[in-house]
C-alpha positions as CSV (number, residue, x, y, z in Angstrom):
1,X,80.3,21.4,-35.7
2,X,78.7,24.1,-33.6
3,X,75.2,22.6,-34.0
4,X,76.4,19.3,-32.5
5,X,78.2,21.0,-29.6
6,X,75.0,23.1,-28.9
7,X,72.8,20.0,-29.0
8,X,75.2,18.2,-26.6
9,X,75.1,21.2,-24.3
10,X,71.3,21.1,-24.3
11,X,71.3,17.4,-23.5
12,X,73.7,17.9,-20.7
13,X,71.5,20.7,-19.3
14,X,68.5,18.5,-19.3
15,X,70.3,15.8,-17.3
16,X,71.6,18.4,-14.8
17,X,68.1,19.8,-14.4
18,X,66.6,16.3,-14.0
19,X,69.2,15.4,-11.3
20,X,68.5,18.7,-9.4
21,X,64.7,18.0,-9.5
22,X,65.3,14.5,-8.3
23,X,67.4,15.6,-5.4
24,X,64.8,18.2,-4.3
25,X,62.0,15.7,-4.6
26,X,63.9,13.0,-2.6
27,X,64.7,15.7,0.0
28,X,61.1,16.3,0.6
29,X,60.1,12.6,0.5
30,X,62.9,11.5,2.8
31,X,61.1,12.0,6.1
32,X,57.9,10.4,4.7
33,X,59.9,7.4,3.4
34,X,61.5,6.8,6.8
35,X,58.0,6.4,8.3
36,X,57.4,3.5,6.0
37,X,60.5,1.7,7.3
38,X,62.8,2.7,4.5
39,X,65.9,4.0,6.1
40,X,65.7,1.6,9.0
41,X,66.6,-1.6,7.1
42,X,69.4,-3.9,8.1
43,X,72.5,-2.6,6.5
44,X,71.6,1.1,6.9
45,X,74.3,2.5,9.2
46,X,73.7,5.2,11.8
47,X,76.4,6.3,14.2
48,X,77.5,9.3,16.2
49,X,81.0,10.7,16.3
50,X,82.1,13.8,18.1
51,X,78.5,14.9,18.8
52,X,77.4,14.6,15.1
53,X,75.0,12.0,13.7
54,X,76.0,10.2,10.5
55,X,73.7,8.1,8.4
56,X,74.6,5.9,5.5
57,X,71.4,4.3,3.9
58,X,73.2,1.5,2.0
59,X,70.4,-1.0,1.9
60,X,67.6,1.6,1.4
61,X,69.6,2.9,-1.6
62,X,69.8,-0.5,-3.1
63,X,66.1,-1.2,-2.6
64,X,65.1,2.2,-4.1
65,X,67.4,1.6,-7.0
66,X,65.9,-1.8,-7.8
67,X,62.3,-0.3,-7.5
68,X,63.1,2.6,-9.8
69,X,64.8,0.2,-12.3
70,X,61.7,-2.0,-12.4
71,X,59.5,1.1,-12.9
72,X,61.7,2.4,-15.7
73,X,61.6,-1.0,-17.4
74,X,57.8,-1.1,-17.3
75,X,57.5,2.4,-18.7
């Protein structure tokens, strides 16, 4: 029983680490991706309220998700 719990904990730790690395990499790639047009697609919302800028990249998220799905299927 303890072995299964320990293996589950290690698996969860790997996923948390993977997500953290992905967030860091996407944080660095964000400005570079916006230069390619990603982030300015129709459906990406930008608005200002009370002096703050808000950005919701809905279409860009869908496009990136589809591209990553295709890459994952090929690998």
